[in-house]
TIKOLGU-701106 format. One line per field, with one value per residue (C-alpha): residue number from 0; residue in three letters; x, y, z. Coordinates in nm, 2 decimals. Example, Ala and Ser with C-alpha at 12.3 -4.5 7.8 and 13.67 -1.06 7.14 Angstrom:
2
num <- 0  1
residu <- ALA  SER
east <- 1.23  1.37
north <- -0.45  -0.11
up <- 0.78  0.71
//
This chain:
626
num <- 0  1  2  3  4  5  6  7  8  9  10  11  12  13  14  15  16  17  18  19  20  21  22  23  24  25  26  27  28  29  30  31  32  33  34  35  36  37  38  39  40  41  42  43  44  45  46  47  48  49  50  51  52  53  54  55  56  57  58  59  60  61  62  63  64  65  66  67  68  69  70  71  72  73  74  75  76  77  78  79  80  81  82  83  84  85  86  87  88  89  90  91  92  93  94  95  96  97  98  99  100  101  102  103  104  105  106  107  108  109  110  111  112  113  114  115  116  117  118  119  120  121  122  123  124  125  126  127  128  129  130  131  132  133  134  135  136  137  138  139  140  141  142  143  144  145  146  147  148  149  150  151  152  153  154  155  156  157  158  159  160  161  162  163  164  165  166  167  168  169  170  171  172  173  174  175  176  177  178  179  180  181  182  183  184  185  186  187  188  189  190  191  192  193  194  195  196  197  198  199  200  201  202  203  204  205  206  207  208  209  210  211  212  213  214  215  216  217  218  219  220  221  222  223  224  225  226  227  228  229  230  231  232  233  234  235  236  237  238  239  240  241  242  243  244  245  246  247  248  249  250  251  252  253  254  255  256  257  258  259  260  261  262  263  264  265  266  267  268  269  270  271  272  273  274  275  276  277  278  279  280  281  282  283  284  285  286  287  288  289  290  291  292  293  294  295  296  297  298  299  300  301  302  303  304  305  306  307  308  309  310  311  312  313  314  315  316  317  318  319  320  321  322  323  324  325  326  327  328  329  330  331  332  333  334  335  336  337  338  339  340  341  342  343  344  345  346  347  348  349  350  351  352  353  354  355  356  357  358  359  360  361  362  363  364  365  366  367  368  369  370  371  372  373  374  375  376  377  378  379  380  381  382  383  384  385  386  387  388  389  390  391  392  393  394  395  396  397  398  399  400  401  402  403  404  405  406  407  408  409  410  411  412  413  414  415  416  417  418  419  420  421  422  423  424  425  426  427  428  429  430  431  432  433  434  435  436  437  438  439  440  441  442  443  444  445  446  447  448  449  450  451  452  453  454  455  456  457  458  459  460  461  462  463  464  465  466  467  468  469  470  471  472  473  474  475  476  477  478  479  480  481  482  483  484  485  486  487  488  489  490  491  492  493  494  495  496  497  498  499  500  501  502  503  504  505  506  507  508  509  510  511  512  513  514  515  516  517  518  519  520  521  522  523  524  525  526  527  528  529  530  531  532  533  534  535  536  537  538  539  540  541  542  543  544  545  546  547  548  549  550  551  552  553  554  555  556  557  558  559  560  561  562  563  564  565  566  567  568  569  570  571  572  573  574  575  576  577  578  579  580  581  582  583  584  585  586  587  588  589  590  591  592  593  594  595  596  597  598  599  600  601  602  603  604  605  606  607  608  609  610  611  612  613  614  615  616  617  618  619  620  621  622  623  624  625
residu <- MET  PRO  GLN  ILE  PRO  ILE  PRO  ARG  ALA  THR  LYS  ALA  LEU  PHE  LEU  SER  GLU  VAL  PHE  PHE  PRO  SER  ILE  THR  THR  TRP  ASN  ARG  LEU  GLU  GLY  ARG  PRO  ARG  GLY  HIS  ASP  PHE  ASP  ARG  SER  LEU  ARG  ALA  GLU  VAL  ARG  ASP  PRO  LEU  TRP  MET  ILE  CYS  ARG  GLN  TRP  GLN  PHE  GLY  GLU  PHE  ASP  GLY  GLU  ASP  ALA  GLY  SER  ALA  VAL  GLU  ALA  LYS  VAL  GLN  LEU  ALA  THR  ALA  ARG  VAL  ASN  ARG  PHE  ALA  GLY  LEU  ASP  GLY  PRO  ALA  ILE  ALA  TYR  ASP  GLU  ARG  LEU  PRO  LEU  GLU  ALA  GLN  VAL  GLU  ARG  GLU  PRO  ILE  PRO  LEU  ASP  LEU  MET  THR  ARG  ALA  GLN  LEU  GLY  ARG  TYR  TRP  LEU  LYS  LEU  ILE  ALA  ALA  LEU  GLY  ASP  PHE  LYS  ALA  LEU  TYR  LEU  GLY  GLN  TYR  PRO  PHE  ASP  ASP  PRO  PRO  ALA  GLY  SER  GLU  ALA  GLU  ALA  HIS  LEU  ARG  SER  ASP  PRO  GLN  SER  TRP  SER  THR  LEU  HIS  ALA  LEU  GLN  ARG  ARG  MET  PRO  ASP  GLY  GLY  LYS  LEU  TYR  GLU  ALA  ILE  LYS  ALA  VAL  PRO  ASP  GLU  HIS  ALA  ALA  TRP  LEU  ALA  ALA  ALA  VAL  PRO  ASP  PRO  ASP  THR  ARG  GLN  ALA  LEU  GLY  ASP  ALA  GLY  GLN  ARG  PHE  VAL  ASP  TRP  PHE  ARG  ARG  THR  TYR  SER  GLN  SER  GLU  THR  GLY  ASP  PRO  VAL  THR  TRP  SER  PRO  GLY  TYR  LEU  GLU  TYR  GLN  PHE  ALA  CYS  SER  ALA  PRO  ALA  VAL  ALA  GLY  GLU  GLY  GLN  THR  VAL  LEU  VAL  ALA  GLU  GLN  TYR  ALA  GLN  GLY  HIS  LEU  ASP  TRP  TYR  ALA  PHE  ASP  VAL  ASP  ALA  GLN  SER  VAL  GLY  LEU  SER  ASP  ALA  ASN  GLY  ALA  GLU  ILE  PRO  PRO  ALA  VAL  VAL  GLU  VAL  GLN  PRO  PRO  LEU  SER  PHE  VAL  PRO  SER  PRO  ILE  VAL  PHE  GLY  GLY  MET  PRO  ALA  ALA  ARG  TRP  TRP  GLU  PHE  GLU  ASP  ARG  ARG  THR  ASP  LEU  GLY  ASP  LEU  LYS  PRO  SER  THR  THR  ASP  LEU  ALA  THR  LEU  VAL  LEU  ALA  GLU  PHE  GLY  LEU  VAL  PHE  GLY  ASN  ASP  TRP  SER  LEU  VAL  PRO  TYR  VAL  LEU  PRO  ILE  GLY  THR  LEU  SER  GLU  VAL  PHE  GLY  VAL  VAL  VAL  LYS  ASP  VAL  PHE  GLY  ALA  ARG  THR  LEU  VAL  ARG  ALA  ALA  GLY  GLN  PRO  ASP  GLY  ALA  GLU  ARG  THR  ARG  TRP  GLY  MET  PHE  ASP  LEU  SER  LEU  HIS  ARG  GLU  GLY  ARG  VAL  LEU  GLU  ARG  LEU  PHE  LEU  PRO  PRO  ALA  VAL  GLY  LYS  LEU  GLN  GLU  SER  ALA  PRO  LEU  GLU  LYS  VAL  ILE  LEU  ALA  ARG  ASP  GLU  MET  ALA  ASN  MET  VAL  TRP  GLY  VAL  GLU  GLN  THR  ILE  PRO  ALA  LEU  ALA  GLY  GLY  GLY  ALA  ASN  GLY  PHE  GLU  ALA  ALA  LYS  ALA  LEU  GLU  ARG  TYR  LEU  VAL  SER  LEU  GLY  LEU  PRO  HIS  VAL  GLU  PRO  PRO  ARG  LEU  ASP  THR  GLY  ALA  LEU  ILE  GLN  TYR  LYS  LEU  GLY  ARG  GLY  VAL  PRO  GLU  ASN  TRP  ILE  PRO  PHE  ILE  PRO  VAL  HIS  ASN  PRO  GLY  SER  SER  ARG  ASP  VAL  ARG  LEU  GLN  ARG  ALA  ALA  MET  PRO  ARG  LEU  ILE  PRO  GLY  ALA  LEU  GLU  ALA  PRO  VAL  GLU  PRO  ARG  GLY  SER  PHE  LEU  ARG  ALA  GLY  LEU  ASP  GLU  THR  ALA  ARG  ARG  PRO  TYR  PHE  VAL  HIS  GLU  GLU  GLU  VAL  PRO  LYS  ALA  GLY  VAL  VAL  LEU  THR  ARG  THR  TYR  GLN  ARG  THR  ARG  TRP  SER  ASP  GLY  GLN  VAL  VAL  THR  TRP  LEU  GLY  ARG  ARG  LYS  GLN  VAL  GLY  LEU  GLY  GLN  GLY  SER  SER  GLY  LEU  ALA  TRP  ASP  ARG  ILE  GLU  PRO  THR  THR  THR  THR  SER  THR  SER  ALA  GLY  ASP  GLN  THR  ALA  PRO  LEU  HIS
east <- 0.00  0.15  0.22  0.06  0.30  0.18  0.26  0.50  0.25  -0.02  0.22  0.33  -0.04  -0.11  0.20  0.12  -0.26  -0.40  -0.68  -0.93  -1.11  -1.49  -1.78  -2.11  -2.42  -2.80  -3.04  -3.36  -3.49  -3.81  -3.97  -3.96  -4.31  -4.35  -4.64  -4.81  -5.15  -5.19  -5.55  -5.50  -5.23  -5.46  -5.74  -5.56  -5.69  -5.73  -5.58  -5.74  -6.07  -6.17  -5.88  -6.01  -6.36  -6.23  -6.05  -6.37  -6.55  -6.28  -6.32  -6.70  -6.79  -7.06  -7.23  -7.57  -7.70  -8.06  -8.05  -8.13  -7.96  -8.11  -8.28  -8.48  -8.46  -8.70  -8.60  -8.80  -8.68  -8.76  -8.54  -8.52  -8.30  -8.07  -8.22  -8.06  -7.70  -7.56  -7.25  -7.26  -7.31  -7.54  -7.88  -7.95  -7.97  -8.10  -7.85  -7.75  -7.76  -7.56  -7.25  -7.08  -7.09  -6.71  -6.74  -7.04  -6.84  -6.49  -6.53  -6.42  -6.36  -6.09  -5.79  -5.78  -5.41  -5.25  -5.30  -5.66  -5.74  -5.58  -5.79  -6.10  -6.00  -5.92  -6.26  -6.44  -6.28  -6.37  -6.73  -6.79  -6.59  -6.92  -7.06  -6.79  -6.44  -6.46  -6.11  -5.98  -6.29  -6.24  -5.86  -5.93  -6.19  -6.04  -5.66  -5.39  -5.27  -4.95  -4.99  -4.96  -4.61  -4.44  -4.70  -4.63  -4.82  -4.57  -4.28  -4.42  -4.47  -4.13  -3.95  -4.09  -3.94  -4.18  -4.49  -4.35  -4.27  -4.61  -4.79  -4.60  -4.67  -5.05  -5.07  -5.21  -5.28  -5.55  -5.83  -5.83  -6.09  -6.09  -6.20  -6.47  -6.59  -6.62  -6.79  -7.06  -7.12  -7.15  -7.49  -7.58  -7.42  -7.12  -7.06  -7.41  -7.39  -7.07  -7.21  -7.50  -7.25  -6.99  -7.21  -7.49  -7.66  -7.93  -7.92  -7.54  -7.57  -7.82  -7.61  -7.30  -7.51  -7.63  -7.27  -7.17  -7.42  -7.30  -6.94  -7.02  -7.21  -6.91  -6.67  -6.90  -6.93  -6.56  -6.49  -6.74  -6.71  -6.89  -7.10  -7.21  -7.46  -7.33  -7.25  -6.90  -6.77  -6.39  -6.31  -5.98  -5.95  -5.99  -5.83  -6.12  -6.44  -6.75  -7.10  -7.43  -7.69  -8.04  -8.31  -8.67  -8.71  -8.81  -9.05  -9.26  -9.22  -8.92  -8.56  -8.27  -7.97  -7.63  -7.33  -6.96  -6.73  -6.39  -6.37  -6.04  -5.92  -6.07  -6.32  -6.65  -6.83  -7.09  -6.84  -6.77  -7.13  -7.31  -7.68  -7.76  -8.04  -8.08  -8.15  -8.51  -8.38  -8.18  -8.35  -8.40  -8.23  -8.45  -8.58  -8.42  -8.62  -8.57  -8.78  -8.95  -8.83  -9.06  -8.99  -9.02  -9.12  -8.97  -9.17  -9.03  -8.77  -8.68  -8.33  -8.14  -7.88  -7.52  -7.26  -6.98  -6.65  -6.32  -5.95  -5.80  -6.14  -6.11  -6.26  -6.57  -6.43  -6.13  -5.97  -6.02  -5.73  -5.76  -5.62  -5.39  -5.44  -5.48  -5.31  -5.53  -5.37  -5.03  -5.15  -4.94  -5.13  -5.03  -5.25  -5.38  -5.44  -5.81  -5.89  -5.66  -5.80  -6.16  -6.06  -5.89  -6.18  -6.42  -6.22  -6.13  -6.44  -6.74  -6.66  -6.91  -7.20  -7.25  -7.46  -7.49  -7.82  -7.76  -7.98  -7.93  -7.98  -7.97  -7.68  -7.76  -8.02  -8.07  -8.23  -8.39  -8.43  -8.77  -8.66  -8.51  -8.70  -8.50  -8.66  -8.45  -8.48  -8.73  -8.97  -8.90  -8.90  -8.68  -8.70  -8.35  -8.34  -8.06  -7.76  -7.71  -7.87  -8.22  -8.28  -8.10  -7.78  -7.65  -7.30  -7.27  -7.44  -7.26  -7.33  -7.10  -7.27  -7.48  -7.46  -7.36  -7.58  -7.39  -7.30  -7.45  -7.33  -7.61  -7.64  -7.91  -8.00  -8.00  -7.78  -7.64  -7.51  -7.35  -7.33  -6.95  -6.68  -6.55  -6.23  -6.09  -5.78  -5.58  -5.34  -5.00  -5.04  -5.14  -5.05  -4.88  -4.83  -4.66  -4.75  -4.47  -4.38  -4.05  -3.98  -3.66  -3.84  -4.16  -4.39  -4.55  -4.44  -4.66  -4.41  -4.54  -4.36  -4.57  -4.75  -4.99  -4.78  -4.89  -4.87  -5.06  -4.99  -4.77  -4.43  -4.16  -4.23  -3.86  -3.74  -4.01  -3.92  -3.55  -3.63  -3.85  -3.57  -3.32  -3.55  -3.62  -3.25  -3.19  -3.44  -3.35  -3.06  -2.71  -2.69  -2.38  -2.26  -2.29  -1.96  -1.81  -1.58  -1.26  -1.24  -1.05  -1.33  -1.36  -1.74  -2.03  -2.40  -2.67  -3.03  -3.16  -3.16  -3.42  -3.60  -3.71  -4.02  -4.21  -4.20  -4.51  -4.50  -4.78  -4.75  -4.94  -5.19  -5.45  -5.80  -6.05  -6.16  -5.89  -5.56  -5.43  -5.58  -5.40  -5.45  -5.22  -5.23  -5.08  -4.80  -4.56  -4.19  -4.04  -3.88  -3.53  -3.42  -3.33  -3.55  -3.78  -4.15  -4.23  -4.51  -4.43  -4.41  -4.75  -4.84  -4.90  -5.12  -5.49  -5.44  -5.27  -5.42  -5.75  -5.88  -5.62  -5.81  -6.12  -6.21  -6.17  -5.86  -5.90  -5.66  -5.64  -5.64  -5.58  -5.68  -5.38  -5.48  -5.51  -5.13  -4.99  -4.63  -4.59  -4.73  -4.99  -4.95  -5.22  -5.25  -5.48  -5.53  -5.76  -5.99  -6.15  -6.40  -6.68  -7.02  -7.30  -7.47  -7.15  -7.06  -6.70  -6.68  -6.36  -6.32  -6.05  -6.03  -5.82  -5.66  -5.51  -5.26  -5.03  -4.69  -4.34  -4.23  -4.11  -3.91  -3.64  -3.64  -3.31  -3.47  -3.30  -3.27  -2.99  -2.71  -2.34  -2.14  -1.77  -1.67  -1.64  -1.53  -1.76  -2.07  -2.41  -2.59  -2.94  -3.10  -2.96  -3.22  -2.99  -2.91  -2.58  -2.63  -2.33
north <- 0.00  0.34  0.58  0.92  1.19  1.40  1.78  1.90  2.16  1.90  1.67  1.95  2.02  1.66  1.65  1.98  1.91  1.67  1.43  1.22  0.91  0.95  0.69  0.77  0.63  0.66  0.63  0.69  0.57  0.72  0.76  1.07  1.16  1.26  1.49  1.70  1.52  1.22  1.15  0.86  0.71  0.72  0.53  0.19  0.08  -0.29  -0.40  -0.74  -0.75  -1.08  -1.25  -1.12  -1.24  -1.58  -1.60  -1.52  -1.79  -2.04  -1.98  -2.01  -1.65  -1.66  -1.98  -1.92  -2.09  -2.19  -2.00  -1.66  -1.44  -1.42  -1.09  -1.17  -1.41  -1.48  -1.65  -1.77  -1.94  -2.00  -1.91  -2.03  -1.87  -2.07  -2.06  -2.35  -2.43  -2.73  -2.93  -3.28  -3.43  -3.18  -3.01  -2.71  -2.35  -2.05  -1.92  -1.56  -1.35  -1.08  -1.30  -1.44  -1.82  -1.85  -1.66  -1.88  -2.19  -2.10  -1.87  -1.99  -1.84  -1.57  -1.66  -1.44  -1.36  -1.08  -0.80  -0.90  -0.91  -0.57  -0.44  -0.57  -0.42  -0.08  -0.07  -0.16  0.13  0.36  0.23  0.28  0.61  0.82  0.60  0.68  0.57  0.19  0.11  0.01  -0.21  -0.40  -0.42  -0.61  -0.85  -0.92  -0.87  -1.01  -1.31  -1.50  -1.86  -2.14  -2.19  -2.49  -2.54  -2.57  -2.24  -2.06  -2.22  -2.10  -1.75  -1.72  -1.85  -1.57  -1.24  -1.03  -1.20  -1.20  -0.82  -0.75  -0.93  -0.73  -0.41  -0.48  -0.59  -0.32  -0.10  -0.27  -0.52  -0.85  -0.80  -1.17  -1.27  -1.00  -1.12  -1.48  -1.38  -1.18  -1.46  -1.73  -1.88  -1.75  -1.41  -1.41  -1.04  -0.95  -1.18  -1.01  -0.66  -0.74  -0.77  -0.52  -0.22  -0.12  0.14  -0.04  0.22  0.19  -0.18  -0.17  0.08  -0.15  -0.45  -0.28  -0.17  -0.54  -0.64  -0.36  -0.47  -0.83  -0.70  -0.48  -0.77  -0.99  -0.71  -0.66  -1.04  -1.28  -1.58  -1.91  -1.94  -2.24  -2.45  -2.34  -2.62  -2.76  -2.76  -2.83  -3.21  -3.27  -3.62  -3.49  -3.15  -2.99  -2.81  -3.03  -2.87  -2.85  -2.59  -2.62  -2.43  -2.52  -2.75  -2.56  -2.83  -3.01  -3.01  -3.07  -2.93  -2.94  -3.02  -2.90  -3.08  -2.96  -3.22  -3.11  -2.73  -2.59  -2.35  -2.02  -1.95  -2.11  -2.15  -2.37  -2.65  -2.70  -2.84  -3.16  -3.23  -3.49  -3.68  -3.92  -3.65  -3.52  -3.21  -3.07  -3.12  -2.83  -2.80  -2.79  -2.44  -2.31  -2.05  -2.09  -1.86  -2.04  -1.97  -1.93  -2.04  -1.74  -1.79  -1.50  -1.34  -1.40  -1.14  -1.04  -0.96  -0.89  -1.16  -1.03  -1.23  -1.35  -1.17  -1.28  -1.20  -1.36  -1.45  -1.53  -1.25  -1.32  -1.16  -1.28  -0.94  -0.84  -0.88  -1.01  -0.82  -1.12  -1.07  -1.44  -1.65  -1.96  -2.07  -2.10  -2.37  -2.69  -2.96  -3.32  -3.59  -3.67  -3.31  -3.32  -3.01  -2.79  -2.94  -2.87  -2.51  -2.45  -2.60  -2.38  -2.06  -2.13  -2.30  -2.24  -1.91  -1.71  -1.96  -1.84  -1.55  -1.40  -1.35  -1.15  -1.23  -1.08  -1.32  -1.25  -1.42  -1.72  -1.86  -2.20  -2.15  -2.37  -2.24  -2.34  -2.26  -2.01  -1.91  -1.75  -1.55  -1.50  -1.25  -1.47  -1.47  -1.84  -1.92  -2.20  -2.34  -2.40  -2.68  -2.79  -2.93  -3.31  -3.63  -3.74  -3.95  -4.28  -4.15  -3.94  -4.05  -3.91  -3.58  -3.25  -2.97  -2.68  -2.54  -2.84  -2.97  -3.34  -3.56  -3.68  -4.05  -4.08  -4.03  -3.81  -3.43  -3.18  -2.91  -2.62  -2.32  -2.23  -1.88  -1.91  -1.60  -1.61  -1.35  -1.17  -1.04  -1.04  -0.94  -1.19  -1.14  -1.30  -1.66  -1.69  -2.06  -2.27  -2.64  -2.86  -3.23  -3.41  -3.77  -3.90  -4.23  -4.29  -4.27  -4.44  -4.17  -3.84  -3.52  -3.22  -2.94  -2.63  -2.37  -2.08  -2.10  -1.85  -1.61  -1.55  -1.17  -1.19  -1.27  -1.56  -1.67  -1.89  -2.24  -2.36  -2.05  -2.08  -2.45  -2.37  -2.09  -2.32  -2.58  -2.33  -2.22  -2.57  -2.65  -2.34  -2.47  -2.84  -3.03  -2.98  -3.20  -3.41  -3.68  -4.02  -4.19  -4.38  -4.68  -4.62  -4.93  -4.78  -4.85  -4.61  -4.65  -4.62  -4.72  -4.46  -4.53  -4.26  -3.90  -3.64  -3.37  -3.01  -2.98  -2.82  -3.16  -3.36  -3.73  -3.92  -4.29  -4.54  -4.76  -5.00  -4.89  -5.06  -5.39  -5.39  -5.56  -5.37  -5.01  -4.76  -4.42  -4.17  -4.13  -3.83  -3.95  -3.76  -3.73  -3.75  -3.44  -3.57  -3.28  -3.37  -3.20  -3.04  -3.10  -3.47  -3.44  -3.54  -3.27  -3.15  -2.93  -2.56  -2.48  -2.55  -2.77  -3.06  -3.01  -3.18  -3.37  -3.24  -2.94  -3.14  -3.27  -3.63  -3.63  -3.84  -3.95  -3.77  -3.95  -3.82  -4.03  -4.16  -4.05  -3.69  -3.66  -3.73  -3.77  -3.40  -3.32  -3.07  -2.71  -2.59  -2.22  -2.02  -1.65  -1.36  -1.29  -0.95  -0.84  -0.60  -0.77  -0.67  -0.45  -0.25  -0.41  -0.52  -0.88  -1.02  -1.38  -1.65  -1.92  -2.22  -2.32  -2.64  -2.64  -2.90  -2.92  -2.90  -3.26  -3.51  -3.41  -3.57  -3.53  -3.71  -3.92  -4.26  -4.54  -4.78  -4.57  -4.67  -4.35  -4.25  -4.21  -3.85  -3.68  -3.38  -3.38  -3.43  -3.10  -3.04  -3.02  -3.36  -3.61  -3.91  -4.15  -4.35  -4.70  -4.88
up <- 0.00  -0.09  0.20  0.20  0.31  0.60  0.58  0.85  0.98  1.03  1.21  1.44  1.52  1.62  1.85  2.02  2.10  2.36  2.24  2.45  2.33  2.30  2.32  2.14  2.31  2.24  2.53  2.34  2.01  1.87  1.54  1.34  1.22  0.86  0.93  1.19  1.18  1.42  1.36  1.13  1.35  1.65  1.47  1.52  1.18  1.12  0.79  0.79  0.98  0.82  1.00  1.33  1.26  1.17  1.50  1.69  1.49  1.57  1.95  1.93  2.01  1.74  1.86  1.99  2.31  2.38  2.71  2.85  3.10  3.45  3.51  3.83  4.12  4.40  4.72  5.02  5.33  5.70  5.99  6.35  6.62  6.85  7.20  7.39  7.49  7.67  7.73  7.60  7.94  8.11  8.08  7.86  7.96  7.77  7.51  7.59  7.27  7.44  7.41  7.10  7.08  7.14  7.47  7.57  7.50  7.62  7.92  8.26  8.61  8.61  8.83  9.14  9.13  9.35  9.10  9.02  9.40  9.44  9.15  9.31  9.65  9.50  9.31  9.63  9.83  9.54  9.54  9.92  9.95  9.96  10.24  10.49  10.59  10.61  10.49  10.83  10.89  10.56  10.61  10.93  10.79  10.44  10.46  10.23  10.44  10.42  10.31  10.57  10.69  10.54  10.27  9.90  9.84  10.07  9.88  9.55  9.68  9.85  9.55  9.34  9.45  9.25  9.40  9.75  9.73  9.58  9.86  10.13  9.94  9.94  10.31  10.54  10.24  10.04  10.13  9.95  9.69  9.60  9.95  9.95  9.61  9.72  10.04  9.86  9.61  9.88  9.97  10.22  10.18  10.42  10.36  10.47  10.78  10.88  10.83  11.06  11.35  11.24  11.13  11.38  11.16  10.94  10.67  10.63  10.63  10.35  10.15  10.19  10.09  9.78  9.70  9.73  9.46  9.23  9.30  9.18  8.88  8.78  8.79  8.58  8.33  8.31  8.27  8.12  8.35  8.39  8.70  8.91  8.71  8.37  8.12  8.13  7.78  7.81  7.79  7.96  7.81  7.45  7.51  7.32  7.37  7.33  7.34  7.17  7.08  6.94  6.75  6.68  6.38  6.06  5.95  6.21  6.59  6.81  6.79  6.56  6.77  6.65  6.80  6.80  6.94  6.82  6.87  7.00  6.72  6.86  6.58  6.52  6.19  6.02  5.95  6.32  6.37  6.29  6.32  6.58  6.41  6.70  6.95  7.00  7.18  7.46  7.80  8.03  8.37  8.67  8.71  8.39  8.21  7.84  7.62  7.33  6.99  6.69  6.33  6.11  5.74  5.56  5.27  4.92  4.82  4.46  4.35  4.03  4.01  3.98  3.79  4.02  3.96  4.11  4.05  3.75  3.60  3.23  3.01  2.81  2.49  2.29  2.27  2.63  2.87  3.23  3.52  3.61  3.99  4.01  3.74  3.73  3.41  3.59  3.83  3.81  4.00  4.02  3.88  4.23  4.34  4.27  4.48  4.27  3.95  4.05  4.14  3.81  3.62  3.80  3.74  3.38  3.24  3.46  3.63  3.42  3.49  3.85  3.98  4.32  4.49  4.81  5.11  5.46  5.75  6.12  6.31  6.53  6.29  6.13  5.79  5.53  5.17  5.02  4.67  4.43  4.12  3.84  3.55  3.23  2.95  2.76  3.05  3.14  3.51  3.65  4.00  4.14  4.39  4.62  4.44  4.46  4.38  4.49  4.80  4.80  4.66  4.94  4.91  4.56  4.62  4.66  4.90  5.00  5.32  5.41  5.77  5.81  6.02  6.33  6.33  5.98  5.63  5.51  5.51  5.60  5.35  5.60  5.65  5.99  6.05  6.40  6.63  6.60  6.64  6.34  6.49  6.84  7.04  7.22  7.51  7.57  7.70  8.06  8.03  7.77  7.78  7.53  7.51  7.34  7.29  7.42  7.25  7.44  7.77  7.63  7.77  7.70  7.88  7.96  7.96  8.13  7.93  8.07  8.40  8.57  8.78  9.14  9.08  8.75  8.39  8.27  8.40  8.25  8.37  8.37  8.55  8.81  8.86  8.91  9.15  9.36  9.36  9.48  9.75  9.87  9.87  10.09  10.34  10.34  10.48  10.32  10.01  10.08  9.85  10.02  10.11  9.83  9.85  9.66  9.46  9.18  8.93  8.64  8.61  8.84  8.84  8.88  8.94  8.71  8.59  8.67  8.48  8.57  8.78  8.49  8.31  8.41  8.29  8.13  8.12  7.90  8.08  7.95  7.88  8.11  7.97  7.69  7.67  7.37  7.37  7.59  7.73  7.89  8.27  8.45  8.68  8.91  8.96  9.31  9.45  9.56  9.77  10.13  10.39  10.13  10.06  10.07  9.83  9.46  9.19  9.08  8.78  8.85  8.56  8.51  8.20  8.38  8.73  8.63  8.93  9.18  9.32  9.40  9.75  9.64  9.42  9.10  8.83  8.50  8.17  7.81  7.51  7.34  6.99  7.11  7.12  6.77  6.68  6.63  6.97  7.09  7.21  7.46  7.54  7.77  7.69  7.75  7.45  7.39  7.12  7.06  7.00  6.77  7.03  7.08  7.42  7.49  7.59  7.76  7.86  7.93  7.67  7.56  7.23  7.09  6.80  6.64  6.80  6.64  6.68  6.94  7.25  7.46  7.84  7.89  8.16  8.18  8.43  8.52  8.39  8.37  8.38  8.44  8.80  8.90  9.23  9.20  9.42  9.27  9.23  9.38  9.04  8.93  9.05  9.04  9.31  9.28  9.41  9.57
//
């Protein structure tokens, strides 16, 4: 290639100047219009409309159907209000419509801890302040007393510094409102009997007696509690609530009894109930006043049916785009996932075949629909009956909101709208128990993770157990290792290892009359602390104390199938909601949930361990055997 000579002046210019490399970029590409008129561009003209019409024909949009769109619907039904409530093993009482059904089922007496007793005492002094200065009088009659010396109650109180200091802070400053509340509720009225001797003025006695009734009413309004004679709904053996309610039969005489045997989730709905076809009704308790309920046949109501619309619903037209809030077409079910397949088929194929007919029903009613008459644009009327097969084919019928018949395979074509809570507030657990299986020890453990604190609220169960153990060790004899013969052996035999006191054992025992079926019986671990309480370790929460607080102590059994391999978590919390009349309802209820798996207590017997020279600690419940 020939070389082109560069002039000397140009070469000097290049050598004297400083040049920088450059990179050219484009960050926007846009068309350049050829004219100033955009009218034709905005028309979005279709160049081949015949192609679009063919696509519509291919998808069947031009196929006619021998049907008409619904323009009117008439509905008639009959309703009956729930008016009876009962536990499964007791008589019925009148259902209180001022309470949600969850509160009626779950509520139980509020524990009178130190703070609750102080709250009651403070309110009582405020209530009688206008009647005179009676503080000293009530401090002498209803004081905060120390527990009996040497009792387990004293050990629990002294091992908790917060509760012990709270008790001493309340003594000689506040009357024990819990004692006063129990005295006023007693039959006969112990408070009124004491006033007859303590207050000579009859007008003042009457005023204090009236204040006592207002005092009890206030506490019952503050906390919804079960009273003596109310149905017992918690089943300790099944760890669930079991109850029944009834309403007058819609057709004929008698009652329709609704049974709920497995409720422990905290929210009630129609699917929690079965109809007890073998029961003629809930019997009344002696002296119970249950108002009669009347079946109301509602007048026919006319509506304009509205098509059902849901997120991701396929559009009716080919050129209409969906909002894609729910991508039903992206479901990837397996061949055995029938529920997902049915949902996808409903959403993609039959979604536009359903219409909505709104009907407002009062809560707490059992309803039966007589029929739905639909009128279309051609004037034809169609009677819509309940979905399913005729009598004799109950197993193949389909019903979404039908109630199953208890102990039978059939269903009842009625709708139940229970008076249930829509939303509630829940406190921190007052008590929490974990029932876990320990395969190595061949038993079930009830671990009291949270126990009711004596001062109020919940306390850590393990920390409370260790604090009690330290307190008992401080009171007992010095824990000295028994003399050991120096044989030179490198191993030693130990009878067993212990567990913390918040671990309550449940051992398998045979069911009565059976050599194979078992149930779980609450047992007790010994407290191996020299000079301490001789009684075995007992649970401190209400879940596992069933039968211990009664006059005649009885054993406690849990059905073996109620504790699965994953375990069970039981909690007791305060519930608070606002009911339909605007009143605030607060009660104490229980929950049951699935656990997180098996546990291991470390309990073992007949252990061969290396010989050590250190003394056995007070928390190690082992006994070397020589």
